[in-house]
C-alpha positions in Angstrom: 99.4 13.2 16.3 103.1 12.7 17.2 104.5 13.0 20.7 108.1 14.1 21.5 109.9 13.0 24.6 111.9 15.7 26.2 114.4 14.9 28.9 116.4 17.2 31.1 118.2 16.9 34.4 115.1 17.5 36.5 112.3 15.7 34.7 111.1 14.0 31.6 108.0 15.2 29.7 106.1 14.3 26.6 105.0 17.1 24.3 102.7 17.3 21.2 104.4 18.0 18.0 101.9 20.7 17.3 100.5 21.5 13.8 97.4 23.8 13.0 95.9 20.9 11.0 95.0 19.4 14.3 92.2 22.0 14.6 90.9 21.5 11.1 92.4 19.4 8.3 94.3 21.6 5.8 94.9 24.4 8.3 98.4 25.8 8.2 100.5 28.2 10.3 99.2 31.7 10.0 95.6 30.6 9.2 92.7 31.7 11.3 89.3 30.1 12.0 86.3 32.2 11.1 82.5 31.9 11.8 79.8 33.5 9.7 76.2 33.5 11.0 73.4 33.7 8.3 70.2 35.1 9.6 67.1 33.1 8.7 64.4 35.0 6.7 61.4 35.6 8.9 58.2 33.8 8.0 55.5 36.1 6.6 51.8 36.4 7.5 49.2 36.5 4.8 45.4 36.9 4.6 43.0 34.4 3.1 43.7 35.6 -0.4 47.5 35.6 -0.1 47.8 39.4 0.6 50.6 40.3 2.9 49.8 41.3 6.5 53.4 41.1 7.8 56.1 40.8 5.1 59.8 41.1 4.6 60.2 44.3 2.6 62.3 47.5 2.5 62.3 50.8 4.2 64.2 54.0 3.7 67.2 54.6 5.9 67.9 58.3 6.4 71.5 59.2 7.4 74.3 61.7 7.3 77.7 61.8 5.7 79.9 63.9 8.2 82.3 65.3 5.6 79.3 66.8 3.6 78.2 68.8 6.7 81.3 70.8 7.3 80.6 74.3 8.5 76.8 73.6 8.8 76.7 70.8 11.4 74.5 72.6 14.0 71.9 73.7 11.5 71.8 70.4 9.6 71.4 68.3 12.8 68.7 70.7 14.1 66.8 70.6 10.9 67.0 66.8 10.5 66.0 66.2 14.1 62.9 68.4 13.7 61.9 66.6 10.5 62.4 63.1 11.9 61.0 63.7 15.3 64.3 63.1 17.1 66.3 65.2 19.5 69.6 66.8 18.5 71.2 64.6 21.2 69.9 61.5 19.4 71.7 62.4 16.2 74.9 63.7 17.8 75.3 60.4 19.7 75.1 58.5 16.4 77.6 60.8 14.7 80.1 60.4 17.6 80.2 56.6 17.6 83.7 55.2 17.5 83.4 53.6 14.1 82.3 56.8 12.3 84.7 58.2 9.6 84.2 61.5 7.8 83.2 59.8 4.5 81.0 57.1 6.1 77.2 57.0 5.9 75.8 57.2 9.4 72.2 55.9 9.7 70.0 58.1 11.8 66.4 56.7 11.4 64.4 54.3 9.3 61.3 55.6 7.5 58.5 53.5 5.9 58.4 53.7 2.1 54.9 55.0 2.3 56.2 58.3 3.8 57.7 59.6 0.5 56.8 63.2 1.4 59.1 63.1 4.4 61.9 61.6 2.4 61.5 64.4 -0.2 61.8 67.0 2.6 64.9 65.5 4.3 66.7 65.2 1.0 66.7 69.0 0.7 68.9 69.2 3.8 72.7 69.2 2.9 74.6 66.1 4.0 71.5 63.9 4.1 71.6 60.7 2.2 68.8 58.1 1.9 69.5 54.4 1.4 67.2 51.4 1.5 67.3 48.6 4.1 65.5 45.3 4.7 62.8 45.5 7.3 59.4 44.1 8.4 56.5 45.9 6.6 52.9 45.9 7.6 50.7 46.8 4.5 47.5 47.4 6.5 49.3 49.7 9.0 46.9 50.8 11.7 44.0 48.6 10.5 45.7 45.4 11.7 48.3 46.6 14.2 46.6 45.1 17.3 46.0 41.8 15.5 49.3 41.3 13.8 51.6 43.2 16.2 55.2 44.2 15.3 58.8 43.1 15.7 61.5 45.0 17.5 65.2 44.5 18.1 66.0 42.2 21.0 66.7 43.8 24.3 69.1 42.6 27.1 66.0 41.3 28.9 64.9 39.3 25.7 68.4 37.7 25.5 68.1 36.5 29.1 64.6 35.1 28.5 65.0 33.5 25.1 67.7 31.2 23.8 69.2 31.4 20.3 69.1 35.2 19.9 72.0 37.6 19.4 72.2 41.3 19.6 70.7 42.9 16.5 68.1 40.1 16.0 64.4 41.0 15.9 61.7 39.4 18.0 57.9 39.6 17.9 56.6 42.1 20.5 52.8 42.1 20.2 50.0 40.3 18.4 50.5 37.3 16.2 54.2 38.3 15.6 54.7 37.5 19.3 52.3 34.6 19.5 53.9 32.8 16.6 57.5 33.9 17.2 58.8 30.3 17.3 57.2 29.5 14.0 58.1 32.7 12.3 61.7 33.2 13.3 63.3 30.2 11.5 66.7 28.8 12.3 69.9 30.8 11.6 72.6 29.1 9.5 76.4 29.1 10.1 79.6 28.6 8.2 82.9 27.7 9.8 85.8 28.6 7.6 89.6 28.9 7.4 90.9 32.3 6.6 94.3 32.4 4.9 96.8 35.3 5.5 96.0 36.7 2.0 92.2 36.8 2.9 91.2 33.7 0.9 88.7 31.5 2.7 88.1 27.7 2.7 84.8 26.5 4.1 85.0 23.8 6.7 81.5 23.1 7.8 78.1 24.6 6.9 74.5 24.6 8.2 72.0 26.2 6.0 69.6 28.7 7.5 66.0 27.4 7.7 63.5 30.1 6.8 60.7 30.8 9.2 57.2 29.4 8.5 54.7 31.4 6.6 51.3 31.7 8.2 48.0 32.2 6.5 45.0 33.6 8.3 41.3 33.5 7.6 41.3 37.4 7.6 40.1 39.3 4.6 42.4 42.3 4.2 39.7 44.4 2.5 37.2 43.7 5.2 39.8 44.4 7.9 40.5 47.8 6.3 36.9 48.7 5.8 35.7 47.7 9.3 38.6 49.6 10.9 37.8 52.7 8.8 34.2 52.7 10.2 35.5 53.9 13.5 37.0 57.1 12.1 39.3 57.3 15.0 36.7 56.7 17.7 37.4 54.0 20.4 35.9 50.6 20.1 36.3 47.1 18.6 34.7 45.0 16.0 34.7 41.5 14.5 33.4 39.9 11.3 33.1 36.2 11.1 31.6 33.6 8.7 28.8 32.3 10.9 28.7 28.9 9.3 32.5 28.1 9.1 33.7 30.2 12.0 36.4 31.9 9.9 37.4 35.3 11.4 37.2 37.7 8.4 38.2 40.9 10.3 39.2 41.7 13.9 39.9 45.3 14.8 40.6 47.6 17.7 40.4 51.4 17.5 42.1 53.8 17.8 45.4 52.2 16.7 49.0 52.9 15.8 51.1 52.4 12.7 53.6 49.5 13.4 55.6 50.7 10.4 56.3 53.9 12.3 56.3 52.5 15.8 59.2 50.1 15.2 61.5 53.1 14.6 60.1 55.4 17.3 62.3 56.7 20.1 61.5 55.7 23.7 60.2 59.2 24.3 57.9 59.0 21.2 56.5 55.6 22.3 55.8 56.9 25.8 54.0 59.9 24.4 51.8 57.5 22.4 51.2 55.4 25.5 50.1 58.4 27.4 47.4 59.6 24.9 44.0 59.6 26.6 42.3 57.6 23.8 44.7 54.7 24.4 45.8 53.8 20.9 48.0 51.0 22.3 45.1 49.3 24.1 43.9 46.1 22.3 40.2 46.3 22.9 39.2 43.0 21.3 41.1 41.0 23.9 39.0 42.2 26.8 35.3 41.7 27.7 33.0 44.7 27.8 29.6 45.5 29.2 27.2 44.3 26.5 24.1 46.2 27.3 21.0 45.2 25.3 22.9 43.1 22.8 22.6 40.3 25.3 18.8 40.2 25.2 18.5 37.6 22.5 20.5 35.2 24.6 18.3 36.0 27.6 15.3 35.4 25.4 16.8 32.0 24.4 17.3 31.0 28.0 13.8 32.1 28.8 12.3 30.1 26.0 14.3 27.0 26.7 13.3 27.0 30.4 9.7 27.8 29.7 9.9 31.1 31.5 8.9 32.9 28.4 6.0 32.1 26.1 6.4 33.9 22.8 2.8 35.1 22.8 2.5 35.9 26.4 2.6 39.6 27.3 3.8 41.6 30.2 1.7 44.6 31.2 4.4 47.1 32.1 3.2 50.6 33.0 5.4 53.6 32.3 9.1 53.9 31.7 10.3 52.9 35.1 9.8 49.9 37.3 11.0 48.4 40.6 10.1 45.0 42.1 9.1 46.4 45.5 10.0 48.8 48.2 13.0 46.7 49.2 14.8 48.2 46.2 14.7 51.6 47.8 15.1 54.4 45.2 16.5 52.0 42.6 14.4 51.7 39.4 14.9 50.1 36.0 14.3 52.4 33.0 13.2 51.5 29.5 13.4 53.8 26.5 10.0 53.3 25.0 6.6 52.7 26.6 4.3 51.5 23.7 1.2 52.1 25.9 0.2 48.5 25.8 1.3 45.1 27.1 4.5 43.7 25.3 5.3 40.2 24.2 8.8 38.8 23.4 9.0 40.2 19.9 8.0 43.7 21.2 10.6 43.5 23.9 13.3 42.7 21.4 12.2 45.2 18.8 11.9 48.0 21.3 14.8 46.7 23.5 12.7 46.7 26.6 15.0 46.6 29.7 12.1 46.1 32.1 10.7 43.0 30.2 14.1 41.3 30.4 14.7 42.3 34.1 11.4 40.7 35.0 12.3 37.6 32.9 15.6 36.9 34.8 14.0 37.5 38.2 11.4 34.8 37.3 14.2 32.6 36.0 16.2 33.0 39.2 19.9 33.3 39.6 20.7 29.5 39.3 18.8 29.0 36.1 20.1 32.2 34.5 23.7 31.4 35.4 23.3 27.9 34.1 21.9 29.2 30.9 24.7 31.7 30.4 27.3 28.9 31.0 25.7 26.9 28.3 26.7 29.8 26.0 30.3 29.6 27.1 30.4 32.3 29.8 33.1 32.0 32.4 35.2 29.5 30.3 38.2 29.8 28.1 37.3 31.0 24.6 38.7 28.4 22.1 40.4 30.9 19.8 44.0 31.0 18.4 44.5 34.6 19.7 44.4 34.6 23.6 41.2 36.4 24.7 39.8 37.1 28.1 36.7 35.2 29.0 33.2 36.6 29.3 32.0 36.9 32.9 28.6 36.7 34.6 29.6 38.9 37.5 32.8 39.8 39.4 32.3 36.9 41.8 30.6 34.5 39.3 27.4 34.7 41.4 24.2 36.7 41.2 23.2 36.7 44.8 21.8 40.3 44.8 18.3 40.8 43.3 19.1 44.1 41.7 22.3 42.7 40.2 20.4 39.8 38.8 17.8 42.1 37.3 20.4 44.4 35.8 22.2 41.5 34.3 19.1 40.5 32.3 19.6 43.5 30.0 23.4 43.4 29.9 24.2 45.8 32.7 25.2 44.9 36.3 28.6 43.2 36.2 28.1 41.0 33.1 30.8 41.4 30.5 31.3 39.8 27.1 34.3 39.4 24.8 33.4 40.5 21.3 34.6 37.3 19.6 32.6 35.2 22.1 29.6 37.4 21.5 29.8 36.8 17.7 29.9 33.1 18.3 26.8 33.2 20.5 24.8 34.8 17.7 25.7 32.1 15.3 22.9 30.0 16.9 20.4 31.9 14.9 22.0 30.6 11.7 23.1 27.1 12.8 19.8 25.8 14.3 20.8 26.5 17.8 24.5 25.4 17.8 27.4 27.8 18.4 30.2 27.8 15.8 33.8 27.8 17.0 35.7 30.9 15.8 39.0 30.2 13.9 41.8 32.4 12.7 44.2 30.2 10.8 43.4 28.8 7.3 44.7 25.3 8.2 42.2 25.0 11.1 39.1 22.8 10.6 36.2 24.9 9.4 32.7 24.5 10.7 33.6 23.2 14.1 30.9 23.4 16.7 31.8 24.9 20.0 28.5 24.4 21.8 26.1 21.8 20.4 22.3 22.6 20.3 22.4 25.3 23.0 18.9 26.3 21.9 16.3 24.3 20.0 15.8 25.1 16.3 12.2 26.2 17.0 13.3 28.7 19.6 16.1 30.1 17.6 13.7 30.6 14.7 11.4 32.6 17.0 14.2 34.9 18.1 15.7 35.2 14.6 12.3 36.4 13.3 12.4 39.1 15.9 15.9 40.1 15.0 14.8 40.7 11.5 12.0 42.9 13.0 14.5 44.9 14.9 15.7 46.2 11.5 12.4 46.2 9.5 9.9 47.4 12.0 9.5 51.2 11.9 9.9 51.4 15.6 12.8 48.9 15.7 16.0 50.1 17.4 18.0 48.9 14.3 15.7 50.5 11.7 18.6 52.6 10.2 20.0 49.3 8.8 16.8 48.7 6.8 17.9 49.6 3.3 17.1 48.1 -0.2 19.3 45.3 -1.3 20.2 44.2 2.3 18.1 41.8 4.4 19.8 42.5 7.7 18.8 41.1 11.0 20.4 42.1 14.3 20.3 43.6 17.7 21.4 47.0 19.1 22.7 47.7 22.5 23.7 50.8 24.5 25.8 49.9 27.5 26.0 52.5 30.3 29.3 52.4 32.1 29.9 53.3 35.7 28.4 56.6 36.9 28.3 58.4 40.2 24.5 58.0 40.9 21.3 56.8 39.3 19.8 59.4 37.0 23.1 60.9 36.0 24.5 60.6 32.5 27.3 58.0 32.3 29.6 57.2 29.5 28.0 54.9 27.0 29.2 52.3 24.5 27.1 51.5 21.5 26.7 48.0 20.0 25.2 46.4 16.9 25.3 42.8 15.8 24.0 42.0 12.3 23.9 39.4 9.6 22.4 39.2 6.2 19.5 36.7 6.2 19.8 36.1 2.4 23.6 35.6 2.4 24.6 34.0 5.7 28.3 34.4 5.1 29.2 37.4 7.3 28.2 38.3 10.8 29.4 41.5 12.3 29.6 42.7 15.9 30.7 46.3 16.5 31.2 48.2 19.8 31.8 52.0 19.6 32.8 54.0 22.7 31.5 57.4 23.7 28.0 57.3 22.0 26.2 59.4 24.7 24.8 61.8 22.1 23.6 59.2 19.5 23.3 56.0 21.3 23.6 52.9 19.1 22.6 54.8 15.9 26.2 55.6 15.0 27.1 51.9 15.2 24.1 50.8 13.2 25.1 53.2 10.4 28.7 52.0 10.5 27.7 48.4 10.2 25.1 49.1 7.5 27.8 50.9 5.4 30.2 48.0 5.9 27.7 45.5 4.6 26.9 47.8 1.6 30.6 48.1 0.7 31.4 44.4 0.8 28.4 43.4 -1.3 
């Protein structure tokens, strides 16, 4: 650049002989510098077969053209608000925005393309116009909402916490959308340009947008949809895994919500959903639950490994109730069935005998029982892509109360298990005593062992035979799953939750874990809430139907 010396009576200064080209080469007087930001396409989430679970698609955008409403404003706004689940005030605020002109299209609400019936209804209202807009779409809707999550427009709080976002950007809010936000979001592009007085533009510098990364899961969309449907709106959670590779084929929580709708709900509508008593926003597969009798095969394995149980040895238990001694006061352990004879291990598993397993853990003692459970991964982080809460032995981690120890032996007390962890523990009956590590991403190594040789192949074989008897024996608790064409083995469980006093009816969760002994490629665990009337029968039927439909 050239400097010019300017002298006057008081002082002498040097000044730059200014030209706009000093900013960017080729820039002239009257030109302006412009910046255009190009949003990066968000990465998509696919199932094992390439079917979309979270994709970049289109939605309907319902709006109003003010000049087409003249003379009917109040009625039109009222009718549209009612159809779209909005308040009149919501729509009036949008119409009164400073940018609105009489002939402009004013967006009011976005609606999923699956809701064609609603679109047909609103189009009958004068002044309503429907366009399409790009948006995130979740093809499985409620069936995968808790696993996949959803995206939402960034808030002021998001902008403070996360760098690189601007108003109007979207960010993952739940599930894998949130967990993999950094991989999915991509990098925005930018173009710096010179704008001439006549509107012509000259690019100066450009950075291309980098699309977000696509992610492929081990999930099977059809299994995910079928397993979710088995709840029919009831509360609970379920998982299906490949017991030899660890691939998670389905992972559901019920009841659920439709993320396609939720993204465009008002704050009031979201709060109403959050306040529903059946808690559709609660992700049940994240948390551990009281397992009930479904834990008994693991207790049996610990008993066999320590020599506390001999498979042929019997326990002569009289009646349906038992307590160790008078020190227990009025507390007694109850079993469902008294066969009228001594019971061995197979009897105890087939009939799901609470007393047999309570006596077993009392003989084991707290230290051996806790050690055995820890060999199965209790009280440690579950090695799974999706963050899950660990299974617990008790609230304190100890079993220093005799009644608490006895109750824990049949899955009551304070013991709790996460459903994904539970599924992994049952893979020992297919993998000669080793626990498979569950995986969720297709690029993870398949067939990883989480816990090596937890139980000997001989002892797992003994228990596996009993698990088949649970289904095939006419008195087995899982006999409803004994149908032609399926060779299911498994274990039922009914977990009684907190109640006011012994002898009263508490709320119950029903469990069933099952796998096909002929085709060892799917293992299912399902927990259904509120089964006080039927016990685990409803869950057994649901799992049986699931296996029938996928074969």
